[in-house]
N, C-alpha and C positions, 0 to 999 in steps of 0.2 A: 191887391194892384199887380197886374203886370204891366211889364215895361218893355221896352224896346229900346235898342241906342245902337248906332254903328259902332265897330268893332275894328275893323279894318278896311282896307280899303274893298277888298270885298264880301267881308261877313260883318254879319248882325248879329249881336247876343239878345238872348231873350229871358226875362224874369217872369216865371208863372208859381203863382202860387196853389193851381190844381193839379194834381200828377194826371189826370184824365188830359188834362191840354197838354203836360207836358209829352205823354205817350201819343199823343196828335201829332204834335209837334214832331218827334222821333222820328214818326212814320213818315209825313210827308215832306220833309229836308233833310232823309236820309241819312242823320245827324246821329249824338247821344249826350247824354244830361254828361256837362260837364262839371257843375258842381250841383250838391244837395244841400239845405241849410236847413239845420235844425233846431229846436225849441225844446229844451224842457228831455231829450230823446224822442222826440217826435219830429220827422218831417214836413216841412213847414213852407218850402220854396226851391225854385228847380230853377238853375240857368243853361241854357241852349246854346252854342254858338253856329248859327247856319248861312249857307251861303245864300248872297241877295237875290239869286235868281229864285227861290222859295221865298220872298218877303212878303208877295199878296197873298200868295197862301195863310204863310204863318198870320198876318195880319188879322184874315178872316178869321182863325182860330182863336186869338188872345181878343179879339171884341168881343164873343160870344159871352 
């Protein structure tokens, strides 16, 4: 499940469960992964903090 919520006045936090989506968001929003979640030593989720100016592009990525 992908999630998106307001983090600060100018930033949003995105959680994705697919590395390919995290990589696309990194490129589009010019950001980096802020948190990696693990389950039994395997990466299972990624958080990214994005500027609100990239919000519409990121929404398209996580809706696919």
